[in-house]
C-alpha positions as CSV (number, residue, x, y, z in Angstrom):
1,M,69.6,48.0,44.1
2,N,71.8,47.5,41.0
3,T,74.9,45.5,41.7
4,L,78.0,45.6,39.5
5,I,80.3,42.5,39.6
6,T,83.8,42.6,38.3
7,Y,86.2,39.6,38.4
8,D,89.2,37.8,37.1
9,V,89.3,34.1,36.5
10,S,92.3,31.8,35.8
11,R,90.6,30.2,32.7
12,G,87.1,29.8,31.2
13,Q,86.2,33.4,31.0
14,P,83.6,32.9,28.1
15,E,81.9,30.1,30.1
16,V,81.8,32.1,33.3
17,K,80.4,35.2,31.5
18,Q,77.7,33.1,29.8
19,A,76.7,31.4,33.0
20,L,76.3,34.8,34.7
21,K,74.3,36.0,31.7
22,N,72.1,33.0,32.1
23,L,71.4,34.3,35.7
24,N,70.2,37.7,34.2
25,Y,73.5,39.6,34.5
26,L,74.1,42.0,31.7
27,D,77.3,43.5,30.2
28,Y,75.6,46.6,28.9
29,W,72.8,49.0,29.8
30,K,70.7,51.5,27.8
31,E,70.0,55.1,28.7
32,N,68.7,58.0,26.5
33,N,68.8,55.7,23.5
34,I,72.5,55.0,24.0
35,T,73.9,51.5,24.8
36,Y,76.8,51.5,27.2
37,Y,79.1,48.4,27.2
38,L,80.9,47.3,30.3
39,P,84.5,45.9,30.3
40,N,84.7,42.2,29.4
41,T,84.8,40.8,32.9
42,T,82.3,43.2,34.4
43,L,78.5,42.7,34.5
44,W,75.6,44.0,36.5
45,K,72.3,42.8,37.7
46,K,69.1,44.7,38.8
47,D,67.6,44.2,42.2
48,I,70.3,42.1,43.9
49,E,72.4,42.8,47.0
50,Q,76.2,42.6,46.7
51,G,76.6,39.6,49.1
52,Y,74.1,37.6,47.1
53,A,75.8,38.5,43.8
54,L,79.1,37.2,45.2
55,K,77.4,34.0,46.3
56,E,76.0,33.6,42.7
57,M,79.5,34.0,41.3
58,Q,80.9,31.4,43.6
59,A,78.1,29.0,42.7
60,V,78.8,29.6,39.0
61,I,82.5,28.7,39.5
62,A,81.6,25.6,41.6
63,K,79.1,24.4,38.9
64,L,81.6,24.9,36.1
65,N,84.3,23.1,38.1
66,Q,82.0,20.1,38.8
67,G,83.6,16.9,37.4
68,Q,86.6,18.7,36.0
69,P,90.1,17.4,36.8
70,S,92.2,19.6,39.1
71,Y,94.3,21.0,36.2
72,N,91.2,22.2,34.5
73,Q,89.5,23.9,37.5
74,I,88.6,27.6,37.2
75,E,90.0,29.7,40.0
76,L,88.2,32.9,40.9
77,E,91.2,35.1,41.3
78,R,89.5,38.4,42.2
79,C,85.9,39.5,42.5
80,A,84.2,42.7,43.7
81,C,80.5,43.4,43.9
82,V,79.4,47.0,44.4
83,N,76.2,48.9,44.5
84,V,75.8,51.2,41.4
85,N,73.3,53.9,40.8
86,P,73.5,56.2,39.0
87,W,75.9,55.4,36.2
88,A,78.6,57.5,34.5
89,A,80.4,56.1,31.6
90,I,81.5,56.2,27.9
91,S,79.4,53.9,25.7
92,G,82.2,51.8,24.1
93,K,81.7,49.2,21.4
94,P,79.9,45.8,21.6
95,H,81.9,42.9,22.8
96,K,83.3,40.5,20.3
97,E,82.0,37.0,21.2
């Protein structure tokens, strides 16, 4: 199943997003020669259950927080993992990195 993950973090959004991308999460998908871009703090991954996606997110935050002083810790403020298939969306524009 395809799982969509959407989240808010207190800081470090670019690092969190890149760490998730390194785990094969995507912020876009292609269908009928059209690329659809998800909102900035939303990604998806193929063939993963929602509970496991949440565990991966928590592990990403824990790894990024490793060795950081308390004032520099990333807090996972909100997170939802949901099964998605099929999609319905507008394509949007690529993210500015």
